[in-house]
C-alpha positions, -999 to +999 in steps of 0.1 A: -663-545+206-679-523+179-657-534+149-673-508+126-652-483+143-621-500+129-628-495+092-634-464+073-670-448+074-690-460+043-715-432+048-746-441+034-733-472+016-742-508+026-710-527+015-716-565+013-690-573-012-661-587+006-658-617-018-648-593-046-627-568-026-622-564+011-619-528+027-584-525+046-589-519+081-578-484+094-547-500+110-535-517+076-544-485+057-519-466+081-492-492+076-494-486+038-493-451+042-461-454+065-446-475+037-452-449+012-434-427+034-405-451+036-402-449-002-403-410-001-372-413+022-354-447+016-331-438+043-360-446+067-367-480+055-361-504+084-334-529+081-358-558+088-383-547+061-366-569+037-367-603+055-383-596+089-414-582+077-422-611+050-414-636+078-436-621+103-464-624+075-456-660+070-460-666+108-493-649+109-506-669+078-493-701+095-516-694+125-545-686+101-543-720+085-525-743+111-491-747+093-456-739+098-442-706+084-416-723+064-442-740+045-455-706+031-444-686+000-455-649-002-471-644-038-491-616-057-521-638-057-538-671-062-528-672-098-491-670-088-494-699-064-511-719-094-482-711-117-457-719-093-473-756-087-477-760-127-440-751-133-426-771-104-442-805-111-423-828-139-454-836-160-459-863-186-481-858-216-507-884-201-507-867-166-543-858-160-556-827-141-590-827-128-612-795-128-646-788-120-671-772-145-675-734-138-643-734-119-626-699-112-609-689-142-575-687-128-576-724-126-588-728-162-559-703-173-534-722-156-540-758-167-561-755-202-532-739-220-510-768-209-532-791-220-537-774-255-498-774-255-497-813-252-481-812-218-509-827-198-545-837-201-574-820-185-605-834-175-637-813-165-659-827-140-695-820-141-716-819-109-741-848-105-766-827-085-770-789-081-740-783-063-705-797-066-695-825-042-663-842-033-680-874-047-684-858-080-646-862-087-645-899-074-653-917-107-628-896-126-599-903-104-576-931-119-540-941-123-532-912-145-547-885-122-517-864-111-537-834-096-571-820-086-573-783-088-605-768-070-617-742-049-623-750-012-654-725-015-667-717-050-670-681-061-702-684-078-724-702-053-703-703-021-703-741-021-676-756+004-661-789-008-653-817+017-616-814+011-605-841+037-629-866+019-613-855-017-579-855-003-581-892+008-594-901-025-565-882-044-537-896-022-550-934-025-544-929-062-511-912-057-523-876-070-522-844-053-548-820-042-545-782-047-572-762-029-579-725-039-588-708-004-591-674-017-630-673-008-627-685+029-593-682+044-596-657+071-633-663+074-637-699+078-617-719+105-592-742+087-561-762+094-539-779+067-534-811+084-574-814+086-579-803+049-555-830+037-543-809+008-509-809-007-510-771-018-533-742-009-533-710-030-548-679-018-555-641-028-551-618+001-575-590-010-605-606+003-609-623+036-574-617+048-581-579+045-550-572+027-542-552-004-548-564-041-516-580-054-510-599-022-516-636-014-496-671-004-488-704-013-488-732+011-470-765+002-466-794+025-430-804+031-438-837+013-449-820-018-422-794-017-395-823-018-412-843-044-411-815-070-384-803-091-363-771-085-363-741-106-354-704-110-360-686-077-361-651-066-325-642-053-338-634-017-350-669-013-316-682-014-300-693+019-280-665+034-295-638+011-300-616+040-261-612+044-260-582+018-222-581+024-215-616+012-239-626-017-214-645-038-218-680-024-237-710-035-272-706-052-293-729-026-331-724-021-341-717+017-359-742+032-394-750+024-418-732+003-398-699+002-383-709-030-418-699-047-418-663-031-429-636-057-398-614-067-396-584-048-412-603-018-409-574+006-433-553-015-436-525+014-468-511+000-485-544+001-468-565+027-468-537+055-505-535+050-509-573+048-491-578+080-515-555+097-544-567+080-540-604+090-531-592+126-565-579+126-582-611+116-564-629+143-573-603+168-609-606+158-610-643+156-614-664+125-642-682+144-658-651+154-659-639+118-674-670+106-700-671+135-710-635+126-712-640+089-732-671+094-758-653+115-761-627+089-767-651+062-791-671+080-811-642+088-809-632+049-821-667+041-850-666+067-861-632+052-857-639+015-888-631-004-893-664-018-919-655-043-892-632-059-859-649-050-843-682-046-814-692-026-784-700-050-762-715-023-767-746+000-789-736+028-769-759+054-739-734+067-717-765+068-719-768+030-711-730+024-684-706+028-687-671+048-712-657+021-743-668+004-758-660-031-793-653-045-808-650-077-843-637-090-869-663-094-871-654-131-834-658-140-835-630-164-845-606-137-812-611-116-792-586-134-821-562-130-824-569-093-785-565-091-787-530-105-817-521-080-795-529-051-766-510-066-786-479-074-797-480-036-761-483-025-763-518-013-730-530-029-730-568-037-713-589-063-728-604-096-713-638-106-725-663-130-761-653-127-762-651-090-761-620-066-732-627-039-737-611-005-705-613+015-706-594+048-679-589+076-677-579+109-686-542+101-721-553+089-752-556+111-786-568+110-794-533+097-777-539+066-795-573+060-825-553+066-816-528+039-808-557+015-842-574+019-861-544+020-845-531-014-853-567-031-887-569-018-899-534-032 
């Protein structure tokens, strides 16, 4: 199947920037346009839009990550999920959260202000080698470690952590593991039971081919039952779908739904999210992974090593669905990025590296164009 036909025509642009923003598949864009029509004429809004549509999205996400629908809350992004966990745990001032050096800002913006307020302690873990590994955390896990907050795939160099190994170490010490899967969910096969984490947070606007302002939080039943209750969105109450009888007891619905973002059934986002994730499942996460890995291997093989270096692990088992490169002279990486942009090869620039993140609409020809541009 020619997947390029399922996306808008990029004309003369080579788009290799999925790790920043995905393009909506045509089917998802049509769903968003239909949702705008609903709002123009509210009497056309389907009755099941408020509960049925969000529940269908939960079921789709559950298929992607090997989970149960009731374990999933719909959020506005990874940060919303991080904040939900931060507010749900009953912290003690000497509880410690471990973060890796250079972790994505959403993690630091969640936990460091809590440490500054004296609510918790935060320990920054430095990698012992070139790239972060699960083992780097081990010496810092002790009786006061309450949670490790880390990305499954790093935003700055595509490094993939060995989550199962890290989860085992966490649980042995009585700590929780929170994984940010924004840079791999929908493009790397995963299963929550195999990962071993207690919480997953994810932005939807990357590999889930969903709108900006969408995402999810997954929480294991054990983790959900172990944290305190708190304010919930009223549509996360048991029986909230019965609009004619809303005066009953305020009791959270089963599972992670208590952490749904308010206005969960945001038509403009959730309608498109449903179709975007359906598209991912239709294409197959493993197929997306294999396609991207093939293109990244081609890029690595053809990389002009006299000018550039690989800024990600060479072994695909240690990477996410993309890879990063840099100029051999670090000061020239920005110049290389600007040259690519000028040639309409759209990539990302993060922490001194150029992030090359393809998808199904990309081909070997796009990698040829990238390599030709940086080789001039």
